[in-house]
C-alpha positions as a Markdown table, in Angstrom:
| # | Residue | x | y | z |
|---|---|---|---|---|
| 1 | Met | 90.9 | 69.5 | -65.0 |
| 2 | Gly | 87.1 | 69.6 | -64.6 |
| 3 | Lys | 85.0 | 68.3 | -61.8 |
| 4 | Lys | 83.8 | 64.8 | -62.2 |
| 5 | Ala | 80.1 | 64.3 | -61.4 |
| 6 | Phe | 77.5 | 61.7 | -61.9 |
| 7 | Thr | 75.2 | 62.4 | -64.9 |
| 8 | Leu | 71.5 | 62.3 | -64.4 |
| 9 | Ile | 71.1 | 59.1 | -66.3 |
| 10 | Glu | 73.6 | 57.3 | -64.0 |
| 11 | Leu | 71.7 | 58.5 | -60.9 |
| 12 | Leu | 68.4 | 57.4 | -62.3 |
| 13 | Val | 69.9 | 53.9 | -63.1 |
| 14 | Val | 71.1 | 53.6 | -59.5 |
| 15 | Leu | 67.7 | 54.6 | -58.1 |
| 16 | Ala | 65.9 | 52.1 | -60.4 |
| 17 | Ile | 68.2 | 49.3 | -59.2 |
| 18 | Ile | 67.7 | 50.3 | -55.5 |
| 19 | Gly | 63.9 | 50.3 | -56.2 |
| 20 | Ile | 63.9 | 46.8 | -57.7 |
| 21 | Leu | 66.0 | 45.5 | -54.8 |
| 22 | Met | 63.6 | 47.0 | -52.3 |
| 23 | Ser | 60.6 | 45.5 | -54.0 |
| 24 | Phe | 62.2 | 42.0 | -53.7 |
| 25 | Thr | 62.8 | 42.7 | -50.1 |
| 26 | Phe | 59.2 | 43.7 | -49.4 |
| 27 | Ile | 57.9 | 40.6 | -51.1 |
| 28 | Tyr | 60.2 | 38.4 | -49.0 |
| 29 | Leu | 59.2 | 40.2 | -45.8 |
| 30 | Asn | 55.5 | 39.8 | -46.5 |
| 31 | Ser | 55.8 | 36.0 | -47.0 |
| 32 | Ser | 58.0 | 35.9 | -43.8 |
| 33 | Arg | 55.3 | 37.7 | -41.9 |
| 34 | Ala | 52.6 | 35.3 | -43.2 |
| 35 | Ser | 54.8 | 32.4 | -42.2 |
| 36 | Ala | 55.3 | 33.8 | -38.7 |
| 37 | Arg | 51.4 | 34.3 | -38.3 |
| 38 | Asp | 50.9 | 30.7 | -39.5 |
| 39 | Ala | 53.4 | 29.5 | -36.9 |
| 40 | Ile | 51.5 | 31.5 | -34.2 |
| 41 | Arg | 48.2 | 29.9 | -35.4 |
| 42 | Met | 49.7 | 26.4 | -35.3 |
| 43 | Ser | 51.0 | 27.0 | -31.8 |
| 44 | Gly | 47.6 | 28.5 | -30.8 |
| 45 | Ile | 45.7 | 25.5 | -32.1 |
| 46 | Asn | 48.0 | 23.1 | -30.3 |
| 47 | Asn | 47.4 | 25.2 | -27.1 |
| 48 | Tyr | 43.6 | 24.8 | -27.7 |
| 49 | Lys | 44.2 | 21.0 | -28.0 |
| 50 | Leu | 46.0 | 20.9 | -24.7 |
| 51 | Leu | 43.3 | 23.0 | -23.0 |
| 52 | Ala | 40.6 | 20.8 | -24.5 |
| 53 | Met | 42.3 | 17.7 | -23.2 |
| 54 | Ser | 42.6 | 19.2 | -19.8 |
| 55 | Cys | 38.9 | 20.2 | -20.0 |
| 56 | Tyr | 38.0 | 16.7 | -21.0 |
| 57 | Asn | 39.9 | 15.3 | -18.0 |
| 58 | Asp | 37.9 | 17.7 | -15.7 |
| 59 | Thr | 34.4 | 17.5 | -17.2 |
| 60 | Ser | 34.4 | 14.3 | -19.4 |
| 61 | Ser | 33.5 | 16.5 | -22.4 |
| 62 | Tyr | 35.2 | 18.8 | -24.8 |
| 63 | Phe | 34.4 | 22.5 | -24.6 |
| 64 | Gly | 32.0 | 24.2 | -26.9 |
| 65 | Cys | 29.1 | 23.2 | -29.2 |
| 66 | Gln | 27.7 | 20.5 | -26.9 |
| 67 | Ala | 24.3 | 22.3 | -27.1 |
| 68 | Gln | 23.0 | 23.2 | -30.5 |
| 69 | Asn | 21.8 | 26.6 | -29.5 |
| 70 | Ile | 25.5 | 27.8 | -28.8 |
| 71 | Cys | 26.8 | 26.6 | -32.2 |
| 72 | Asp | 27.4 | 29.0 | -35.1 |
| 73 | Tyr | 26.3 | 26.3 | -37.5 |
| 74 | Thr | 24.2 | 23.1 | -36.9 |
| 75 | Ala | 23.4 | 20.6 | -39.6 |
| 76 | Asn | 22.9 | 16.8 | -40.0 |
| 77 | Thr | 26.6 | 16.6 | -40.9 |
| 78 | Tyr | 28.5 | 18.8 | -38.5 |
| 79 | Arg | 28.3 | 21.7 | -35.9 |
| 80 | Tyr | 30.9 | 24.3 | -35.3 |
| 81 | Ile | 31.8 | 27.4 | -33.3 |
| 82 | Ser | 34.5 | 29.8 | -34.3 |
| 83 | Thr | 36.2 | 33.1 | -33.6 |
| 84 | Leu | 34.9 | 34.3 | -37.0 |
| 85 | Gly | 32.6 | 37.3 | -36.7 |
| 86 | Lys | 32.8 | 37.4 | -32.9 |
| 87 | Ser | 34.8 | 39.3 | -30.5 |
| 88 | Val | 37.5 | 37.2 | -29.0 |
| 89 | Gly | 35.7 | 37.4 | -25.7 |
| 90 | Gln | 32.5 | 35.9 | -27.2 |
| 91 | Phe | 34.3 | 32.8 | -28.6 |
| 92 | Gln | 36.3 | 32.4 | -25.4 |
| 93 | Ser | 33.3 | 32.7 | -23.2 |
| 94 | Leu | 31.7 | 29.7 | -25.0 |
| 95 | Ile | 34.8 | 27.7 | -24.3 |
| 96 | Leu | 35.1 | 28.9 | -20.7 |
| 97 | Thr | 31.4 | 28.0 | -20.1 |
| 98 | Gly | 32.0 | 24.5 | -21.3 |
| 99 | Cys | 35.2 | 24.2 | -19.1 |
| 100 | Pro | 35.0 | 26.2 | -15.9 |
| 101 | Ser | 38.6 | 25.2 | -14.8 |
| 102 | Leu | 40.1 | 27.4 | -17.6 |
| 103 | Thr | 40.8 | 31.0 | -17.4 |
| 104 | Gln | 40.7 | 33.6 | -20.2 |
| 105 | Ser | 44.4 | 34.3 | -20.1 |
| 106 | Gln | 45.0 | 30.7 | -21.1 |
| 107 | Leu | 43.2 | 30.9 | -24.4 |
| 108 | Pro | 45.3 | 31.9 | -27.5 |
| 109 | Asn | 44.2 | 34.5 | -30.0 |
| 110 | Asp | 44.6 | 34.6 | -33.8 |
| 111 | Pro | 47.3 | 37.1 | -34.8 |
| 112 | Ile | 44.9 | 39.0 | -37.0 |
| 113 | Asn | 41.5 | 37.3 | -36.6 |
| 114 | Ser | 39.9 | 38.6 | -39.8 |
| 115 | Gly | 38.3 | 36.9 | -42.7 |
| 116 | Gln | 38.6 | 33.1 | -42.6 |
| 117 | Leu | 41.8 | 33.3 | -40.6 |
| 118 | Ala | 40.4 | 32.2 | -37.3 |
| 119 | Tyr | 40.1 | 29.2 | -34.9 |
| 120 | Phe | 37.2 | 26.7 | -35.5 |
| 121 | His | 36.0 | 23.9 | -33.4 |
| 122 | Tyr | 34.0 | 21.3 | -35.2 |
| 123 | Tyr | 32.0 | 18.2 | -34.3 |
| 124 | Phe | 31.5 | 15.9 | -37.4 |
| 125 | Lys | 28.4 | 13.7 | -37.0 |
| 126 | Ser | 28.6 | 11.9 | -40.4 |
| 127 | Asn | 30.7 | 11.8 | -43.5 |
| 128 | Ala | 27.9 | 13.3 | -45.6 |
| 129 | Gly | 28.4 | 11.4 | -48.7 |
| 130 | Gly | 32.2 | 11.7 | -48.6 |
| 131 | Ile | 32.8 | 15.4 | -47.9 |
| 132 | Val | 34.2 | 14.6 | -44.5 |
| 133 | Asn | 37.2 | 12.2 | -44.0 |
| 134 | Pro | 35.9 | 9.1 | -42.1 |
| 135 | Ala | 38.8 | 9.5 | -39.6 |
| 136 | Cys | 37.1 | 12.7 | -38.4 |
| 137 | Val | 33.5 | 11.4 | -38.1 |
| 138 | Gly | 32.2 | 11.3 | -34.5 |
| 139 | Lys | 35.1 | 13.4 | -33.2 |
| 140 | Tyr | 35.7 | 16.9 | -32.1 |
| 141 | Val | 38.2 | 18.6 | -34.4 |
| 142 | Leu | 40.0 | 21.9 | -34.2 |
| 143 | Met | 40.9 | 23.8 | -37.3 |
| 144 | Thr | 42.6 | 27.0 | -38.4 |
| 145 | Asn | 43.3 | 28.3 | -41.9 |
| 146 | Leu | 46.8 | 29.1 | -42.8 |
| 147 | Glu | 47.9 | 31.9 | -45.1 |
| 148 | Asn | 50.7 | 29.8 | -46.9 |
| 149 | Thr | 49.7 | 26.9 | -49.1 |
| 150 | Lys | 52.1 | 24.4 | -47.5 |
| 151 | Asn | 49.8 | 22.3 | -45.2 |
| 152 | Pro | 51.5 | 20.2 | -42.5 |
| 153 | Ser | 48.2 | 18.6 | -41.3 |
| 154 | Ser | 48.6 | 14.8 | -40.8 |
| 155 | Val | 44.9 | 14.5 | -41.5 |
| 156 | Ile | 42.5 | 16.5 | -43.7 |
| 157 | Cys | 39.0 | 16.4 | -42.4 |
| 158 | Ala | 37.3 | 18.2 | -45.2 |
| 159 | Thr | 37.8 | 16.1 | -48.3 |
| 160 | Asp | 35.8 | 18.6 | -50.2 |
| 161 | Pro | 36.6 | 22.0 | -48.5 |
| 162 | Ala | 34.0 | 23.9 | -50.5 |
| 163 | Asn | 31.2 | 21.9 | -48.7 |
| 164 | Val | 32.5 | 22.3 | -45.1 |
| 165 | Gln | 31.8 | 25.8 | -43.8 |
| 166 | Asn | 35.0 | 28.0 | -43.5 |
| 167 | Ala | 37.3 | 25.1 | -44.6 |
| 168 | Ser | 39.9 | 25.7 | -47.3 |
| 169 | Pro | 42.8 | 23.8 | -48.9 |
| 170 | Asn | 45.0 | 25.6 | -46.4 |
| 171 | Ser | 43.1 | 24.4 | -43.4 |
| 172 | Tyr | 45.2 | 22.9 | -40.5 |
| 173 | Trp | 43.3 | 20.2 | -38.7 |
| 174 | Ile | 43.8 | 18.5 | -35.3 |
| 175 | Ile | 41.5 | 15.7 | -34.1 |
| 176 | Leu | 40.6 | 15.7 | -30.4 |
| 177 | Gly | 38.5 | 12.6 | -30.1 |
| 178 | Pro | 35.0 | 11.4 | -29.5 |
| 179 | Gln | 32.6 | 13.1 | -27.0 |
C-alpha cells in the first residue's frame, strides 16, 4: 500500500480558504477598533463636558475661546478652538488658561488625534441662514467626529456640516449652555 499524501491542489485550496477567513477577521477587527476609538472619544467629550461645567461653577464662564485672539476660527456665525493641528499641550493650555482649577492630567486626549478626528469647542453666535441648529445658537458646544457612521447625538448643531468648519455627518455634539 502506498503512502497517502495531500496533493498540491488540496493544499492550495486549504490555504486559499484560510486566507479568505483571515481577511474577514481583519475587516471585523478594524471596525471593532474604530468602534473602540469612538467609545473613547464619546467618553472623552463627556469628560470635557463635566470639566467645563466644573469650570463654569468656578469662574462663571466656559473655558476657551472667550477672547477672539485665542480662537482657531472667528466669524460672524461662530468661533471655535480645537485639538486639530496643535499639540495636545497647546489645546489643553487654552483650556487650562480659561479654567485655572483644572489640571492637565484631567483633560482627555483623542486616541489618534489626526485629521478631523479631534475635539472641538464651538460658540455659535447666530444660525447663519440655517446652517446652525437654533438649539445651538448662543451656546457653547463640544464636538468630536466619530469614525463610524452611526451617530448617537441627541442634537445635531450643524444642519449643513459642509458650512461649519470641521463638522461632518459623523459629528457627535454636546451642548454646554450659554456664556
